[in-house]
N, C-alpha and C positions, 0 to 999 in steps of 0.2 A: 722146117716146112712140114705141114700136116700131110699125113698119108692120104693120097687121093683115092677116090672110089672105094669106100669101105665095102666089104663083101657082105651082102644080105644073108648069105648062108651061114655066117658066123653068129647070127642072132639066136637067142633062146626060142624054143618052140612057142608059136602063137596060140592063144586061146581061140576057141571056135568063133566067137564074135569078131576077134581081131582078123582072123583069116577071111571071114566072109566080107568084112569091111574093106580089107585090102584088095580082094578080088574085085569088089565093086568100084573101088578107086581106080585100079589099073584098067578096068574095062571102060570107064567113062573118060579118063584123061582129060577132064574139064578143068577150067582154071580154078574154080572154087568148090570146096567140099566141106560140108559141116558134119562132124561126128559128134553125136551126143552119147556119152557113156557115163554110168553112175560112178560117183567117187569110189576109187579102189578097184576099178575094172581093168585098168592098164592103159589109159589114154596116151601116156608118154611112150611106152613101148611101141604102140601102134604108130604114132607119129614118127618116131625115129626109124622104124622099119620103112615107112614110105620115103623118108629122107634118104636113106641108104639106097633104095631102089632107084630113085631119081638121080642121085649123084653117080651111081654105078653105070646107068645107061646114058648119061650125058644130058638128060633133060634139063638139069639145073647145074649150076656151078658153085652156088652159095646157098647157105641156109640161115635165115634170121628167125629166131624164136622170140616172141613177145609174151612176157609173163606178168602177172599182176604185182609181184613183190620182189624185193631184192633177194630174199632167202630163196624164192623159187628159181631165180636166175642161177644160183649156185647148184641147186638141185638138178636143173636141166643140164647144166654143163657136166656135172658128174655122171648123170645117166647116159648122156651122149658118149662120153670118153670110154665108157665100159664097152660100147659097141663099135668103137673106132672112129667116131665122129667128133671132131675137136671144135668146140664152141667157146668163144671168148666171152666169159661172164663179166669181165673187168672193163669191157668197152665203155667209153664215155663219149657223149656228143662232141666234146672238144677234139677227139681224136680225128674226126672227119672221115676216116676211111678204115676198113677192116684190115687187120694184120694178115699177111699171107701165110703165117704159121697156123692158121685155123681154117676150118671149112665154113665158119660163119660166126655169128655173134648171138648173144642173148641179151635182150634189153627189156625194160619195163614200159607199160603203157604210158607212165608219166614221162619217161625219157622221149618217147615218140612225140607225145603231145607238146613237149617244150621245143623240139627242133625237128619238125616233120621233113623239112627240106634236106637235112643231113642224111636221113634214112632213105628219102626218095632218090638222092644222088647215088647212094650205095646200091640201091635196088636196080637202078638203070644201068650201072656199070657192068653188072654180070647177071646172067639168068638166075633168078632167085626164087627159092621156095620160102614162103613166109608161114610159119606155124604160129597161129594166134591162140595161145592157151587161155582157157576160160574167157572166151571171146565176149561174153556178156559184159565184161569190165570196159570194153571199148565204148559202151554207152553210159559210163559213170558220169562223164562231163562232156560238154560240147567240144572242148579243146581236145580231149582224148579221141572222141569219135572222128572229128574232122582231121586230126593228126594222122590217125590210122588210114583213113581214106586217101589222104594226100600222099602219105609216105609209101603206101604199098599198092596203089592202083596200077603201077607199071609191072608188078611182079608176074613171073611166069606162072607160078602156082601159089594158091593160098589155101591152107588147111586150117579150118577153124575147129577148135576143141572146147567142149564144155560138159560138165556134169549137171548143170542147171541152166537150161536154155530159156530162161524166163526172167523178167524183170518186173518190178512193181510200178514202173513208170512207162511212159510212151516213147522214150528214147529208142529209136531204132538201132539195131546192132549192125555195124558196118559189114558188108559183103554177105550178110545173111539174107536169104530169099524169103519173102513174105507172100503168102497166097491166101486169097479169100476163099474160105470154105466154112462149113458149119451153118447152123440156122441164123446165127447173128450176122453173118457176112463180114466179120471183122478179119483184118489181115493177121495171119498166124505164121510164125516162123516154120520153115520146112527143113527138116534134117535129112541128109543123104544116108546116114547110118544111125540107128538108135539102139542102145542097149541099156535098158532100165534096171532099176534096183530089183524088181520082181524077177526078171530074167536072170540077173546075176546070182540072186539067192537060190533059184532053182538049180543053177549050174554049180553051186558051191564056190563061186568066185568071191563072194562077200559073206560076212557073218550076219546072222539074224540079230536084230536089236530088241532088247527088252527095255521098255520105258517104265520107270518107277516114279510115279507122280505123288508129290507130297503137298498136302494142304496144311491147315493149321489156323490158329487164331492170331490175327494181326492187329495191333493197336498203334495209332499214330496221332499226332496233334497237328492241325492244320495251321496256316499262317494266321487265321483269324482266332486261333486259340481253342477251337473246338476239338475234342477228342472223339476219334471214330474207332470202332472195333468190328471187324468182319472176318469171316472165314474165307480163306482162298478157295475158289471153285464155286462159290455161291453166286446166284444171279445178282448183278450190280451194274452200275454204269461203267463206261470205259475209263472215265477219270478215276473212279474209286478202285477199279481193277488195277490200274496202273500204280496207284499209291499203295494198295495193299501188296502188290508185287514188289515194289521198291522196298517196303518195310521188311518183307520176308528176307530179301537179299542183303539187308544191313548186316555187316559183320559184327556189330555190337549186340545183335539180338540173339535169341536161342535157336532160330530156324536154321541158319546156316551151320552152326556147330553140330546140330542133331543130324542134318542131312549129310555133312561131311563124315561123321562117325559111321553112319549107315553105308555110305559109299566106300569107305576104307574097309569095313566089315566085308562088303561084297568083293572088294579087290583081294582080300586075304583068302577068301574062299576060292577065287579063281586061281590064285597062286599055289594054293595047296591041292587043287583039283586038276592039274594038267597044264597050267599056264604059269610056270614058275617065274617068268619075267614080265607078267602082266603089269601094265602101267595104267595110271589114272590121269585124267586132264580135267582141271576146273577152268571153265571159260568165264571170265569176269567181264564186267562192263567198262572198267577203267583202271588206270594204274594204281590208284590209291586203294581201291577195294581188292585188287589183285595181291597187293603186298599184305593186306590184312588177312585174306584168306590163307596165304602162305603161312602166316604166323599161327593161325587156327590149326592148320594141318600139322605144324611142327608140335603143337601142344597135344594134339590128339594122337599122333603116331610116334612121336619121339624122334622123327627124322625131318631134316630140312627138305622142303619142297623146292624144286627148280622153278625159277620165275623168269618169264620172258615178257618183257615190257614194251620193247620197240623193235622195229624192223631194221636192224643194223647187223654188221658183221659179227659182233659179240653174241647177239641173240641167235644168229644162225648156228654158231658153234655150240651154244647151249642146247639148241634143239637136236643137233646131230649127236652130241654126247649123250642126251637123254635117250635118243632112239636106239643107240648102241649099248646103253648101260642097264642098270638094274634098279635105279631109283624108283620109288613108288609113285610120286606125284609130280606133275607139272602144272603150273598155274600160268595162264596167258590171257591177254586181252583179245586181239583180233588176228594176229599174224598166224596162228596155228589153226585158224578156222577154215582155211582153204588151201588145197593142194599139197600141204606138208604131209610127208610120208613118214609115219611112226607106227609101223605095223603092230607093235606090242601094246598099243593103247586098247584097253578093253573095258574100262569104266570111265564114264564121264559125268560131270556135274554141270548142267546148263544154268549157270548163275549169272546170266546177263539179261538185260532188258531188251536186247536186239530181237525182233520178232518177225521179220520178213520171211516168207517161205524160202527165198534165196539164201539168206544167212543161215536159217535153221537147217536146210538140206546140206549146205557146205559143212557146217559144224558137225553134224551127225556123221557126215562122210569121213571124219577123222577116225571113227571107231569101227568101220565095217571092213577093213582090209584083212581078208582071211589068209591064214598061214597053214593051218592044218584042219582037218575035219573035226567038226564038233565045237569049234570056238564060237562063243557068243559074246555080244557086247551088251553092257548094261549102262543106261543113261538115266540120271536122276534129274528131275525138273520140277519146277513149281506147278501146282495143280491150277493152271490158268487156262480157261477155255480155249483161247487162241493157240496156245502151244499143244494142248491135248489134241486139237484138230489136226495140227501139222503132224503130230506123232502118229495119229491114226491113218494118215494119208501118205505114209512113207513110200508106198509102192505105186503111187499115182504118177502117171506120166504127164508132164506139163510142157506147154509151149509158150513162147512169148506172144502175147496177143496185144496188138496195138488198138488204142481207143477204148479200152475197157478198164474200169476201176477194179482194183484188186480187193474185193469184199467177200466175206464168207458169213452167211447166216447173221446179218446185222452187225458184224464186227468189221470195222474199217481200220486197215493197217495204218493209214495216214493219221487218223485221229488218235490211235493208240500211241503212235510214235510221238505225237505232239504232247500227249498226256504224260508220257514217261520223262519228258525233258523238264528240267527245272527252268531253263531259259532257251527260247528258240533263236533262230538265226537273226531275226529282226530285233531281238532284244526284249520282246514282250514276255514279261514274267508270267509263267503259270503258277499254280498253287504249289508252294513249297511246304514240305512236311517235315516233322520231327518224329522219327521212328521211336516208339516207346517199348514195344515188346513184340515177340513173334515166337510161336511154338510150331513144331513140325510133327505131322502125323502122316503115315502112309495112307494115301487116299485110294489109289487104284494102280493097276499094272496094265500096260498096253503092249500087246504083242500081235503082229500080223493083222493090225486094224481092229482087233477085238479087245474088249476091256475085261480085266479079271480083278478079283480081290474085293475086299470090303474096307471101308474106312477103319483105321486101327491106330491106336495111340503108339507113339514111338516105344519100342522095346517090348511090345506084346508078341505073343506067339505067331499072330498073323504076319507081322512084319519080318520076324526072324525066318519064317518059312520061305519067304520070297528072297531074303538076302542069302539064304543057304542053299539056293538052287545049285545043282552040280555045275562045275566049271566047264565041262565039255558035254554038250548036247546038240544033237542035230535039230533043225527047225521042227521036224515032226515030234521029236521027243519033248521039246520045249512046249509045244502046243498041247500035247497029251498031258503033260505034268500040270500045266496051268489049269487045263480044263478039270482035271481030277481035284485039284485043291479048291478051284472055284466051287465045284459041286458040293464039297464038304463044308465050305464056309457058308454057302447059301442055305444048306440044310441047317447049319447051326443058328443062322440068323432067323430062320422060320421057327425053330424050336424056341428061341428067345421071344420071338413075337407072339407065338401061341401062349407062352407063359405069362407075358405081359397082359394079353387079352383075357386070360383066365383070372388074373389078379384083378383087372379092372372090373370084370363081372361080379366078382366076389365082394368087392367093397370099395370101388372107385379107383383111386390113383394107385399105380403099381408101388409096391413096398420099396422103400430106399433104406440104405444103412442109417442107423440112428445117429452116427457121428457125422454125417454128411451135411456140410454147410449149404446155404442157399446157393452160393457160387458153384460149389461142387456139384450140387444137384442139377443146376442149369447145364453145366458141362456134361454130366452123365446123360441128361435128356437129349442134348445135341448129338452126342455120339450114338445114342439109341435111334434117333431119327435118321441120322446119316446112314446107319446100318440098314434100316428099313428102306430108305431111298435107294441104296445100292441093290438090295434084294429085288426091289420093284424094277429097277433098271435092267437086271438080268432077266426078269420075266417078260418085259415089254420091249427092251432095247431102246427105251426112251433115254435121252441124255439126262444125267443128274440134274443139270441146271433147269431143265424144263419141268422135271418132277417138283423140284423146290418151288419153282415159279407157280405151278398149278396149286400147290398146297397153300401158298400165300394168297392166291386168288380166291380159293375156297374159304380159307380161315381168316384172312386179313393179317395185318401186322407187318413188321419189318423183317429183314433177313434173319435166319435162325440165330446168328451170332449176337443179335441185338434183341431177340424175342424174349418175352417173359416166361416164367415157368409154366403158367396157364396156357400161353400161346403154344409152346412147345408140346404140351400134353395134348392140346386139341389136334395139333398136326399129326402127332403119333397116332391118336385114335382114328383120324381121318384116313391116313394111308393104310391102316390095318383093314379099313372097309374097302379099300381099293384093290386088295390082294386078289 
C-alpha cells in the first residue's frame, strides 16, 4: 500500500518562479491551470509539489500523469518516488483500473487516445489530479486530442505543462484557454504562469547557448541528372535550400566529419575547463544516418558513441546510463529531443532536417539545464536561414495562435518540410538527389540574438578561437569575449579589404598566388567576398542573405558558388564601394 498524503515540507526548496506559480495556483483553486516554463526550469518539480499539496489536503485522491513518450513515463515515476509519490509507470489499458499500491499512474497520450473510456472510468472513480506534460502533444492527432478531452473532462483538477506552448498547425490544445487579443484578432493561448528562457537565463537557472553555424560548398545530382553546387546560407529557393541541407548532412560527405571534429574539439575544451563530465548529443533525422554518425564519431574520437534509436525499455536504460556516466557522445533520433533530463549535455550537433520552431526549441532545451555557475552550451548547426532565425530568437516568448500560417520572412515551414522529404504521405515523389560532396566552414556564431564571427575555412585561427572559448563563462563574459573577438576580426577584414582596394587601383585584379588554379582562385574569391559581406553585415546589421541578394541585383549572375571569376571580382569591387 502506498504511503498516503506525502508531506510537501519534505520537498527540496523551490525556485522563485516555482514558488510564485504555486502561490498563484493555490490562490485560484480553479479546475485548469496552464504553466509555461522553458525546458530545464523545473516543471516536473513544480507539478509534483502541487500534487503533494492536493493529496495532503484531500482535494484529490489520485494523480494521473500523461507524458509524450514511454521513456518520460519512467522519468516521471522516478522523480515522483523521490518525493514520496508512487506512480505506476507500468500501467496498461488492459489493466482497467489503478493498483491500490500507488497514488496514481503515468500513461502516454497514445495510451489515452487508444482507450479514452478506460481512463475516464478511472478518473470518475476517485477525485483526480491530471498532469498533462507537454500538453501541446494532445493536438498531435485528432484521436489524441479527442481522447484527452473524453478521458479527463471529469477530473477534479487539470494541470497543463509545456515549455513550448505553440504549434505549427491549427489543432487546438485541449483544456487550454484561447483569447482574442492583438491587432489581428486571432485566438491565442493564455497561460496562467509563464517563465521564459530569458527569465531563466537572468536567474541562472539555465545555461546560455552559443550557436556555431557552419556553411560550406555542397554538390549533388538531381533525378534529372543535373549537377548543382551551392554554398549553404546563400539566397536560394526553398527546394534548393532543402537539397543543399540534405547534402551537407550526408554521412558520406566531408561536411559532417568536419563538424563532428569541431564539436568534439569543443567538448574536450569544456571537459578540460571545468566540466569534466561534459557530454555531447548528435540529433539525427533517421536511424540509418544515426548509426552512420556513430561510426564517424568512433573514427574521430576512438570511443564508441551511445546510440538511441527507438522509444523502448532498452533505450531508456541507455539514456539513463549515459546521463550517469562519462561517455563523450550520444547519438539519437527523436526521443532525446523532448523532456529527457541529461544535465551533463553541453555540446550538441543539430544534424536533422526537422525545422519547426517547436522541435528546434525542444531539441535545444536538452542542453540548457544548468548545474553550476558559468556552464555554457555549444550547439553546432547548418548555416540555413531558417535555423539561424530560430537560433537568434531563442529568447522570444511564443503562444499558440489559431488561424495563422507559421511563416517567417518569406520562409514557409510547410513548404520546407515537403521539400525535405523524398516522398510525402500521398506518395507523390519530390526531387530525389544524389549527394556528391560537401565541405564545412565556420560561417557565424550566434549568441543572445547577436551574430559574431566571419566566414572561415575549417581549421583556421578564426574557427579555433571560437572552439577554444573557456569552458566556464557567465553570459556577460561570453558576450564581452565574443564582442572583443568580433571587433578584432572586423578590423582584420577591413585591413584585407583596404589592401585589396589598393592593389586594384595599382593594376586591376588583386594579386593571387602564382600556383593557384582557376578553381582555387574562385574559392579564394568566394571566401574574400563572404568576409566582406560579413563585415558589411556588422556595419549595417543587414542579414548576409540580403547583402548577397543585393549584390546579385546590382551585378547580375547566379549565387556566388556558381559565379565566374569575373562576376566574383565585380561583386567584391561593388561591396567595397558600399562600405
